[in-house]
C-alpha positions in Angstrom: -36.9 24.7 26.8 -33.6 24.5 24.9 -33.1 23.3 21.8 -31.5 19.7 21.2 -27.9 19.6 20.0 -28.2 17.8 17.2 -24.9 16.0 15.8 -23.8 16.1 12.2 -24.8 12.8 10.2 -21.2 11.5 9.6 -21.5 10.4 6.2 -18.8 11.7 4.1 -16.1 9.3 2.5 -12.6 11.7 2.2 -10.3 10.5 -0.6 -6.7 11.8 -0.2 -4.8 11.4 -3.1 -3.1 12.7 -6.0 -5.5 14.6 -8.6 -4.1 12.0 -11.5 -5.2 8.9 -9.9 -7.0 6.3 -11.9 -7.8 3.8 -9.2 -9.3 6.3 -7.1 -11.2 7.5 -9.8 -12.6 4.3 -9.8 -13.4 4.2 -6.4 -15.3 7.4 -6.4 -17.8 6.6 -9.4 -18.5 3.6 -7.1 -19.4 5.6 -4.2 -21.1 8.8 -6.4 -23.6 5.3 -7.6 -24.8 4.5 -3.6 -25.2 8.4 -3.1 -22.3 8.5 -0.7 -20.7 12.5 -0.2 -17.0 12.3 -1.3 -14.7 15.3 -0.7 -10.9 14.3 -2.9 -8.1 16.6 -2.1 -4.1 16.2 -1.9 -1.9 17.4 0.5 -0.2 19.5 -2.3 -3.6 21.4 -2.3 -2.4 22.8 1.0 -1.9 25.9 1.4 -2.5 27.5 -1.8 -5.8 26.1 -2.6 -7.1 24.3 0.7 -7.9 25.9 3.9 -8.4 24.2 7.1 -10.1 26.3 10.0 -10.8 23.9 13.2 -11.8 24.5 16.7 -11.6 22.0 19.4 -14.4 21.6 21.8 -15.6 18.3 22.8 -14.2 16.9 19.9 -12.5 18.5 16.7 -15.2 20.9 14.4 -14.3 22.6 11.7 -14.0 22.6 8.0 -11.4 21.7 5.2 -12.4 23.9 1.7 -11.1 23.9 -1.4 -12.1 25.5 -5.1 -14.2 22.4 -5.8 -16.1 21.9 -2.0 -16.1 21.4 1.5 -16.6 19.0 4.0 -17.2 19.4 7.2 -14.9 17.4 9.8 -17.8 16.2 12.1 -19.4 14.9 8.9 -16.4 12.7 8.1 -17.3 8.7 8.1 -13.9 7.5 6.6 -10.7 8.0 4.8 -9.1 6.4 2.0 -5.2 7.3 2.4 -4.3 6.3 -1.2 -1.2 8.3 -2.8 -1.2 12.1 -1.7 1.5 14.1 -2.8 3.7 16.3 -0.5 2.7 20.2 0.6 3.3 23.0 -1.9 4.2 26.1 -0.8 4.7 29.7 -2.2 8.1 30.0 -4.1 8.9 33.3 -2.2 9.3 31.0 0.8 12.9 29.9 2.1 14.1 26.7 1.9 13.9 26.6 5.8 10.1 28.4 5.7 9.3 25.9 3.6 10.6 23.2 6.0 8.7 24.0 8.7 5.8 25.1 7.4 5.7 21.7 6.1 6.4 19.9 9.1 3.7 22.3 10.8 0.9 21.6 8.1 1.8 17.3 8.5 1.5 17.5 12.2 -2.0 20.0 11.8 -3.9 18.3 9.4 -2.2 14.7 9.6 -2.6 14.9 13.8 -6.6 16.2 12.7 -7.3 14.0 11.0 -6.0 10.5 12.8 -7.8 12.1 15.7 -11.5 12.2 14.2 -13.7 8.8 15.1 -13.4 7.3 11.6 -12.1 4.6 9.3 -8.9 4.8 8.1 -8.5 2.9 4.6 -5.8 2.2 5.9 -4.5 4.6 8.6 -1.1 5.6 7.7 0.7 4.6 10.9 -0.3 1.2 10.2 0.7 1.6 6.6 4.4 2.9 7.4 4.5 -0.4 9.7 3.5 -2.8 7.1 5.6 -2.0 4.6 8.9 -3.7 6.7 9.3 -6.7 4.7 11.3 -8.5 7.6 8.4 -7.8 9.6 6.0 -9.2 7.3 7.7 -12.3 6.5 8.1 -12.7 10.2 4.4 -12.2 10.6 3.0 -14.3 8.0 5.2 -17.6 9.3 3.6 -16.6 12.5 0.4 -17.3 10.8 1.4 -20.3 9.1 1.9 -19.3 5.8 5.1 -20.8 4.0 7.9 -17.9 3.4 11.0 -18.4 1.3 13.9 -18.8 3.2 15.4 -15.4 3.2 18.6 -13.9 4.2 19.5 -10.2 5.6 23.2 -9.1 5.3 25.9 -6.6 4.6 28.8 -9.0 4.7 30.6 -10.0 1.8 32.1 -12.8 3.3 28.5 -14.4 3.8 28.7 -16.5 0.4 29.6 -19.9 2.6 26.4 -18.9 4.6 24.3 -17.7 1.4 24.6 -20.9 -0.3 24.4 -23.2 2.7 20.3 -21.6 3.2 19.3 -20.6 -0.2 21.2 -22.8 -2.8 22.7 -22.0 -5.4 20.6 -19.7 -7.3 19.4 -16.7 -5.4 17.3 -13.6 -6.0 18.1 -10.3 -4.8 15.2 -8.2 -4.0 15.0 -4.6 -2.8 13.3 -4.2 0.5 11.9 -0.7 -0.5 11.1 0.7 -3.8 11.9 -0.2 -6.4 12.7 3.2 -8.2 15.9 4.6 -7.9 16.3 8.5 -8.6 19.2 9.5 -9.9 18.9 13.2 -11.0 16.4 13.4 -13.8 16.9 9.8 -14.3 14.3 7.0 -13.0 15.9 3.3 -12.4 13.6 0.4 -11.7 15.6 -2.1 -9.4 13.6 -5.7 -10.0 14.1 -9.2 -8.7 17.5 -10.5 -10.1 18.5 -13.8 -10.1 22.3 -13.8 -9.1 24.9 -16.6 -7.4 26.1 -16.8 -4.0 29.0 -15.4 -5.5 27.5 -11.9 -6.4 27.4 -11.6 -2.1 31.5 -11.3 -2.2 31.2 -8.0 -4.2 32.3 -5.7 -1.6 29.7 -3.3 -2.4 27.4 -5.3 -0.4 29.2 -3.8 3.0 27.6 -0.7 2.1 24.1 -1.2 3.1 21.5 -3.9 3.8 20.8 -7.0 0.8 18.2 -9.1 1.1 18.3 -12.5 -0.7 16.2 -15.2 -1.3 15.8 -18.8 -2.4 14.8 -19.1 -6.0 11.7 -21.0 -6.1 10.1 -22.6 -9.0 7.5 -21.4 -10.0 4.3 -22.6 -12.0 2.4 -19.0 -11.5 2.0 -16.0 -9.6 -1.0 -14.6 -7.5 -1.6 -11.5 -6.7 -4.3 -11.4 -3.7 -6.2 -7.9 -2.8 -7.5 -8.0 0.5 -10.6 -6.1 1.3 -11.6 -5.7 4.8 -12.9 -9.6 5.3 -13.1 -10.5 1.2 -10.0 -11.5 -0.7 -10.1 -10.8 -4.6 -7.5 -13.2 -6.1 -6.0 -13.3 -9.8 -3.2 -15.7 -11.4 -0.6 -14.3 -13.2 1.1 -16.1 -16.1 4.6 -14.1 -17.6 5.7 -15.9 -21.0 9.2 -14.1 -20.8 12.5 -14.4 -18.8 12.3 -11.2 -16.9 8.5 -11.6 -15.8 8.4 -14.9 -14.7 11.4 -13.6 -12.5 9.2 -10.8 -11.1 6.1 -10.0 -13.1 6.3 -6.3 -12.2 9.5 -6.0 -14.6 7.3 -7.3 -17.9 3.6 -6.2 -17.6 3.0 -7.1 -21.4 3.9 -10.7 -20.6 1.5 -11.4 -18.3 -2.0 -13.1 -18.7 -4.7 -12.6 -15.8 -7.0 -15.1 -14.5 -9.7 -15.1 -11.7 -9.0 -17.5 -9.0 -9.8 -18.4 -5.3 -7.1 -19.3 -2.7 -6.9 -22.6 -1.0 -9.3 -21.4 2.0 -6.1 -22.3 4.7 -3.8 -19.7 2.9 -7.2 -17.4 2.7 -7.5 -17.8 6.5 -4.0 -16.9 7.0 -3.7 -14.3 5.1 -6.6 -12.7 6.7 -5.1 -13.1 10.0 -2.1 -11.5 9.1 -3.4 -8.6 7.7 -6.1 -8.4 11.0 -2.4 -8.5 13.2 -1.0 -5.9 10.8 -4.2 -4.1 11.9 -4.9 -3.4 7.8 -8.1 -3.2 6.3 -7.0 -3.5 2.4 -3.7 -4.9 1.0 -2.0 -6.6 -2.1 -0.4 -9.4 -1.2 1.7 -11.4 -3.8 2.1 -15.2 -3.6 4.4 -17.8 -5.9 2.8 -21.0 -6.2 5.4 -23.6 -7.0 4.3 -26.9 -9.8 3.8 -28.9 -6.6 1.0 -26.3 -5.6 2.6 -24.8 -2.3 1.7 -21.4 -1.9 4.3 -19.1 -1.0 4.1 -15.8 0.9 5.9 -13.3 -0.8 5.4 -9.5 0.7 2.8 -7.2 0.6 1.9 -4.2 -0.1 -0.4 -1.8 2.3 -1.7 0.3 -0.2 -0.8 -1.3 -3.3 -2.2 -0.8 -7.1 -5.4 -3.2 -7.8 -6.7 -1.0 -10.6 -5.3 -2.9 -13.4 -5.9 -6.1 -12.2 -10.0 -5.5 -11.5 -9.7 -4.0 -15.2 -7.6 -7.3 -16.7 -9.9 -9.6 -14.6 -13.6 -7.7 -13.9 -12.3 -8.7 -10.2 -15.2 -6.0 -7.9 -12.1 -4.5 -6.4 -13.6 -0.5 -6.8 -17.3 -1.9 -5.6 -16.0 -3.7 -2.1 -13.6 -0.7 -1.1 -16.8 1.5 -2.0 -18.7 -0.4 0.2 -16.2 -0.6 3.2 -15.8 3.2 2.9 -19.0 3.7 2.8 -19.9 1.8 5.5 -17.7 3.3 7.6 -16.9 1.3 10.7 -13.8 1.9 13.0 
Protein backbone atom coordinates (compact mmCIF):
# COMPACT_ATOMS: atom_id res chain seq x y z
CA UNK A 1 0.00 0.00 0.00
CA UNK A 2 1.50 3.31 -1.07
CA UNK A 3 2.05 5.98 1.56
CA UNK A 4 -0.26 8.99 1.27
CA UNK A 5 1.17 12.10 -0.38
CA UNK A 6 1.15 14.46 2.57
CA UNK A 7 0.76 18.08 1.55
CA UNK A 8 2.79 20.53 3.66
CA UNK A 9 0.80 22.83 5.88
CA UNK A 10 0.45 26.34 4.48
CA UNK A 11 1.20 28.28 7.65
CA UNK A 12 4.04 30.70 6.84
CA UNK A 13 3.69 34.43 6.28
CA UNK A 14 6.25 35.99 3.96
CA UNK A 15 7.06 39.64 4.69
CA UNK A 16 8.56 41.21 1.59
CA UNK A 17 10.17 44.51 2.55
CA UNK A 18 13.39 46.41 3.09
CA UNK A 19 15.62 45.79 6.10
CA UNK A 20 14.68 48.98 7.96
CA UNK A 21 10.88 49.02 8.08
CA UNK A 22 9.49 49.80 11.52
CA UNK A 23 5.90 49.33 10.34
CA UNK A 24 6.68 45.81 9.12
CA UNK A 25 8.49 45.17 12.43
CA UNK A 26 5.21 45.82 14.25
CA UNK A 27 3.41 43.22 12.13
CA UNK A 28 6.18 40.65 12.55
CA UNK A 29 5.99 41.10 16.32
CA UNK A 30 2.23 40.51 16.23
CA UNK A 31 2.69 37.40 14.08
CA UNK A 32 5.31 36.03 16.45
CA UNK A 33 2.93 36.59 19.38
CA UNK A 34 0.48 34.32 17.53
CA UNK A 35 3.20 31.69 16.91
CA UNK A 36 2.88 32.21 13.15
CA UNK A 37 6.03 31.26 11.17
CA UNK A 38 7.49 34.29 9.37
CA UNK A 39 10.02 34.48 6.53
CA UNK A 40 11.18 38.02 5.89
CA UNK A 41 13.29 39.05 2.94
CA UNK A 42 13.99 41.91 0.57
CA UNK A 43 14.43 41.51 -3.18
CA UNK A 44 17.69 43.39 -2.60
CA UNK A 45 18.98 40.16 -0.99
CA UNK A 46 18.91 38.39 -4.37
CA UNK A 47 21.22 36.94 -5.57
CA UNK A 48 23.99 37.81 -3.11
CA UNK A 49 22.37 36.28 -0.03
CA UNK A 50 19.08 34.80 -1.24
CA UNK A 51 18.89 31.56 -3.21
CA UNK A 52 15.90 30.21 -5.11
CA UNK A 53 15.40 26.59 -6.09
CA UNK A 54 11.97 25.67 -7.48
CA UNK A 55 10.46 22.89 -9.56
CA UNK A 56 7.05 22.63 -11.20
CA UNK A 57 5.21 19.32 -10.85
CA UNK A 58 1.51 19.66 -10.10
CA UNK A 59 2.24 23.13 -8.72
CA UNK A 60 5.40 24.94 -7.72
CA UNK A 61 7.57 23.45 -4.99
CA UNK A 62 10.96 24.49 -3.74
CA UNK A 63 12.69 26.82 -1.33
CA UNK A 64 13.90 30.34 -0.79
CA UNK A 65 17.03 30.28 1.36
CA UNK A 66 18.74 33.15 3.15
CA UNK A 67 21.31 33.36 5.97
CA UNK A 68 18.47 34.00 8.44
CA UNK A 69 16.35 31.02 7.40
CA UNK A 70 14.42 29.37 4.60
CA UNK A 71 10.86 28.83 3.48
CA UNK A 72 9.22 26.12 1.42
CA UNK A 73 7.13 27.63 -1.34
CA UNK A 74 4.35 25.16 -0.68
CA UNK A 75 4.16 26.30 2.98
CA UNK A 76 3.38 29.97 2.20
CA UNK A 77 -0.04 31.07 3.42
CA UNK A 78 0.22 34.84 2.92
CA UNK A 79 2.57 37.44 1.47
CA UNK A 80 2.79 40.93 2.97
CA UNK A 81 3.99 43.10 0.09
CA UNK A 82 5.39 46.15 1.88
CA UNK A 83 8.43 48.12 0.72
CA UNK A 84 10.91 45.88 -1.13
CA UNK A 85 13.91 47.46 -2.85
CA UNK A 86 15.64 46.56 -6.12
CA UNK A 87 17.79 43.52 -6.78
CA UNK A 88 21.47 43.86 -5.93
CA UNK A 89 24.01 42.30 -8.28
CA UNK A 90 27.79 41.87 -8.04
CA UNK A 91 29.89 44.90 -8.92
CA UNK A 92 31.76 42.88 -11.55
CA UNK A 93 28.65 42.69 -13.74
CA UNK A 94 28.26 45.20 -16.56
CA UNK A 95 25.25 47.51 -16.73
CA UNK A 96 23.81 45.43 -19.57
CA UNK A 97 24.26 42.24 -17.55
CA UNK A 98 22.57 43.83 -14.53
CA UNK A 99 19.60 44.93 -16.62
CA UNK A 100 19.20 41.46 -18.10
CA UNK A 101 19.66 39.73 -14.74
CA UNK A 102 17.22 42.11 -13.07
CA UNK A 103 14.57 41.46 -15.69
CA UNK A 104 15.02 37.70 -15.32
CA UNK A 105 14.94 37.89 -11.52
CA UNK A 106 11.82 40.06 -11.49
CA UNK A 107 9.92 37.75 -13.79
CA UNK A 108 11.28 34.60 -12.17
CA UNK A 109 10.78 35.42 -8.49
CA UNK A 110 7.78 37.67 -9.07
CA UNK A 111 6.08 35.23 -11.41
CA UNK A 112 6.70 32.37 -9.02
CA UNK A 113 5.29 34.17 -5.99
CA UNK A 114 2.14 35.44 -7.73
CA UNK A 115 1.43 31.89 -8.93
CA UNK A 116 1.14 30.57 -5.37
CA UNK A 117 -2.34 29.92 -3.93
CA UNK A 118 -1.94 32.38 -1.08
CA UNK A 119 -3.26 35.70 0.16
CA UNK A 120 -1.48 38.88 -0.91
CA UNK A 121 -1.62 42.07 1.11
CA UNK A 122 -1.74 43.59 -1.48
CA UNK A 123 -1.14 41.88 -4.82
CA UNK A 124 1.47 43.93 -6.75
CA UNK A 125 -0.75 44.20 -9.83
CA UNK A 126 -3.64 45.54 -7.74
CA UNK A 127 -1.28 48.04 -6.10
CA UNK A 128 -0.05 49.22 -9.50
CA UNK A 129 -3.59 49.73 -10.82
CA UNK A 130 -4.85 51.48 -7.69
CA UNK A 131 -2.01 54.02 -7.67
CA UNK A 132 -3.56 55.92 -10.60
CA UNK A 133 -5.28 58.85 -8.90
CA UNK A 134 -7.69 59.74 -11.76
CA UNK A 135 -8.87 56.11 -11.63
CA UNK A 136 -9.30 56.36 -7.85
CA UNK A 137 -11.44 59.50 -8.11
CA UNK A 138 -13.69 58.03 -10.80
CA UNK A 139 -14.16 54.81 -8.82
CA UNK A 140 -14.78 56.70 -5.57
CA UNK A 141 -17.47 58.83 -7.21
CA UNK A 142 -19.04 55.74 -8.74
CA UNK A 143 -19.43 54.24 -5.26
CA UNK A 144 -21.04 57.38 -3.89
CA UNK A 145 -18.14 59.13 -2.17
CA UNK A 146 -17.90 62.91 -2.50
CA UNK A 147 -14.77 63.97 -4.38
CA UNK A 148 -13.37 67.47 -4.99
CA UNK A 149 -13.80 69.09 -8.38
CA UNK A 150 -10.63 68.20 -10.27
CA UNK A 151 -8.91 69.25 -13.48
CA UNK A 152 -6.04 67.54 -15.34
CA UNK A 153 -4.32 69.68 -17.94
CA UNK A 154 -1.14 70.64 -19.70
CA UNK A 155 -2.88 73.48 -21.55
CA UNK A 156 -1.61 76.95 -20.54
CA UNK A 157 -4.74 78.48 -22.08
CA UNK A 158 -7.07 76.60 -19.68
CA UNK A 159 -7.02 79.34 -17.02
CA UNK A 160 -10.64 80.34 -17.68
CA UNK A 161 -11.89 76.75 -17.51
CA UNK A 162 -10.03 76.25 -14.24
CA UNK A 163 -11.53 79.40 -12.73
CA UNK A 164 -15.04 78.35 -13.79
CA UNK A 165 -14.72 74.76 -12.53
CA UNK A 166 -12.53 75.16 -9.46
CA UNK A 167 -13.00 78.75 -8.30
CA UNK A 168 -10.52 81.49 -7.50
CA UNK A 169 -8.27 79.33 -5.31
CA UNK A 170 -6.89 76.01 -6.56
CA UNK A 171 -4.73 73.31 -5.05
CA UNK A 172 -1.99 71.79 -7.17
CA UNK A 173 -1.25 68.19 -6.20
CA UNK A 174 1.24 65.79 -7.81
CA UNK A 175 -0.27 62.67 -9.33
CA UNK A 176 2.58 60.36 -8.36
CA UNK A 177 5.29 60.58 -5.73
CA UNK A 178 5.75 63.80 -3.80
CA UNK A 179 9.53 63.31 -3.85
CA UNK A 180 11.83 64.73 -6.54
CA UNK A 181 15.41 63.47 -6.72
CA UNK A 182 18.00 65.66 -8.45
CA UNK A 183 21.41 64.04 -8.06
CA UNK A 184 22.06 63.87 -4.32
CA UNK A 185 19.29 66.35 -3.55
CA UNK A 186 15.83 65.23 -2.42
CA UNK A 187 12.93 67.68 -2.57
CA UNK A 188 9.29 67.20 -1.61
CA UNK A 189 6.35 68.57 -3.59
CA UNK A 190 3.32 68.90 -1.33
CA UNK A 191 -0.13 70.23 -2.11
CA UNK A 192 0.27 73.90 -3.03
CA UNK A 193 -2.33 76.66 -3.16
CA UNK A 194 -2.28 78.56 -6.46
CA UNK A 195 -4.53 80.93 -8.41
CA UNK A 196 -6.00 80.04 -11.82
CA UNK A 197 -3.51 82.31 -13.60
CA UNK A 198 -0.76 79.93 -12.46
CA UNK A 199 -1.94 77.66 -15.30
CA UNK A 200 -0.88 80.31 -17.84
CA UNK A 201 2.77 79.54 -17.06
CA UNK A 202 4.14 78.03 -20.27
CA UNK A 203 5.86 75.25 -18.35
CA UNK A 204 2.42 73.77 -17.65
CA UNK A 205 2.60 72.40 -21.21
CA UNK A 206 5.50 70.10 -20.31
CA UNK A 207 3.43 67.47 -18.48
CA UNK A 208 0.04 66.70 -16.94
CA UNK A 209 -0.86 68.75 -13.85
CA UNK A 210 -3.64 68.03 -11.36
CA UNK A 211 -5.62 70.93 -9.88
CA UNK A 212 -8.48 70.64 -7.40
CA UNK A 213 -10.88 73.04 -5.76
CA UNK A 214 -9.69 74.48 -2.44
CA UNK A 215 -12.11 72.89 0.03
CA UNK A 216 -12.88 74.61 3.33
CA UNK A 217 -11.39 72.29 5.91
CA UNK A 218 -12.30 71.49 9.51
CA UNK A 219 -9.90 68.56 9.72
CA UNK A 220 -8.27 65.73 7.81
CA UNK A 221 -9.10 62.07 8.35
CA UNK A 222 -6.78 59.15 7.64
CA UNK A 223 -8.76 55.92 7.31
CA UNK A 224 -6.75 52.70 7.26
CA UNK A 225 -8.62 49.76 5.75
CA UNK A 226 -7.60 46.22 6.75
CA UNK A 227 -9.85 43.59 5.24
CA UNK A 228 -13.39 44.62 6.17
CA UNK A 229 -12.33 46.85 9.07
CA UNK A 230 -11.64 50.59 9.02
CA UNK A 231 -9.40 52.35 11.56
CA UNK A 232 -9.84 56.11 11.38
CA UNK A 233 -8.04 59.05 12.94
CA UNK A 234 -8.71 62.79 12.87
CA UNK A 235 -5.68 64.90 12.03
CA UNK A 236 -5.68 68.53 13.17
CA UNK A 237 -2.89 70.90 12.15
CA UNK A 238 -2.37 74.41 13.52
CA UNK A 239 0.16 75.51 10.89
CA UNK A 240 -0.65 76.97 7.46
CA UNK A 241 1.46 74.34 5.69
CA UNK A 242 -0.08 71.51 7.68
CA UNK A 243 -3.62 72.74 7.15
CA UNK A 244 -3.16 72.55 3.39
CA UNK A 245 -1.21 69.26 3.40
CA UNK A 246 -0.61 67.58 6.76
CA UNK A 247 2.43 65.73 5.36
CA UNK A 248 4.23 69.07 5.08
CA UNK A 249 4.35 69.60 8.86
CA UNK A 250 4.03 66.43 10.95
CA UNK A 251 5.14 68.26 14.09
CA UNK A 252 1.99 70.41 14.00
CA UNK A 253 -0.49 67.51 13.93
CA UNK A 254 -2.77 66.55 16.79
CA UNK A 255 -4.31 63.08 16.49
CA UNK A 256 -7.64 61.76 17.66
CA UNK A 257 -9.30 58.38 17.18
CA UNK A 258 -12.61 58.57 15.37
CA UNK A 259 -15.09 56.58 13.30
CA UNK A 260 -16.21 57.32 9.79
CA UNK A 261 -19.93 57.91 9.34
CA UNK A 262 -21.52 54.54 8.57
CA UNK A 263 -22.41 55.43 4.99
CA UNK A 264 -18.94 56.83 4.24
CA UNK A 265 -17.36 53.67 5.65
CA UNK A 266 -19.67 51.44 3.62
CA UNK A 267 -18.78 53.30 0.42
CA UNK A 268 -15.05 53.23 1.20
CA UNK A 269 -15.16 49.47 1.71
CA UNK A 270 -17.06 49.08 -1.56
CA UNK A 271 -14.33 51.12 -3.27
CA UNK A 272 -11.54 48.95 -1.87
CA UNK A 273 -13.36 45.81 -3.02
CA UNK A 274 -13.71 47.33 -6.49
CA UNK A 275 -9.96 47.97 -6.54
CA UNK A 276 -9.36 44.43 -5.21
CA UNK A 277 -7.42 45.75 -2.23
CA UNK A 278 -7.33 44.15 1.19
CA UNK A 279 -5.45 47.12 2.62
CA UNK A 280 -5.26 50.82 1.87
CA UNK A 281 -4.75 54.16 3.58
CA UNK A 282 -7.43 56.63 2.46
CA UNK A 283 -7.42 60.38 3.06
CA UNK A 284 -10.51 62.53 3.54
CA UNK A 285 -11.07 66.25 4.02
CA UNK A 286 -13.95 67.07 6.36
CA UNK A 287 -15.57 70.45 5.73
CA UNK A 288 -16.99 72.67 8.52
CA UNK A 289 -20.50 71.42 7.70
CA UNK A 290 -19.38 67.80 8.28
CA UNK A 291 -19.16 66.64 4.68
CA UNK A 292 -16.50 64.01 3.94
CA UNK A 293 -14.55 64.41 0.69
CA UNK A 294 -12.44 61.51 -0.54
CA UNK A 295 -9.06 62.93 -1.56
CA UNK A 296 -7.08 59.84 -2.52
CA UNK A 297 -5.82 56.52 -1.24
CA UNK A 298 -2.48 54.80 -1.05
CA UNK A 299 -2.70 51.04 -1.64
CA UNK A 300 0.54 50.59 0.28
CA UNK A 301 0.36 53.57 2.60
CA UNK A 302 2.13 54.10 5.90
CA UNK A 303 0.21 53.54 9.12
CA UNK A 304 2.75 52.67 11.82
CA UNK A 305 2.95 56.24 13.13
CA UNK A 306 -0.85 56.46 13.24
CA UNK A 307 -0.95 53.45 15.57
CA UNK A 308 1.79 54.92 17.73
CA UNK A 309 -0.06 58.25 18.00
CA UNK A 310 -3.58 56.87 18.54
CA UNK A 311 -3.29 53.29 19.78
CA UNK A 312 -5.46 52.03 16.93
CA UNK A 313 -4.79 48.25 16.67
CA UNK A 314 -3.77 48.26 13.02
CA UNK A 315 -0.74 45.97 13.36
CA UNK A 316 -2.86 43.36 15.12
CA UNK A 317 -5.49 43.57 12.37
CA UNK A 318 -2.89 43.18 9.62
CA UNK A 319 -1.31 40.22 11.42
CA UNK A 320 -4.69 38.58 11.93
CA UNK A 321 -5.55 38.91 8.25
CA UNK A 322 -2.19 37.48 7.20
CA UNK A 323 -2.48 34.63 9.68
CA UNK A 324 -5.93 33.70 8.38
CA UNK A 325 -4.58 33.71 4.85
CA UNK A 326 -7.84 33.36 2.96
CA UNK A 327 -7.50 34.22 -0.73
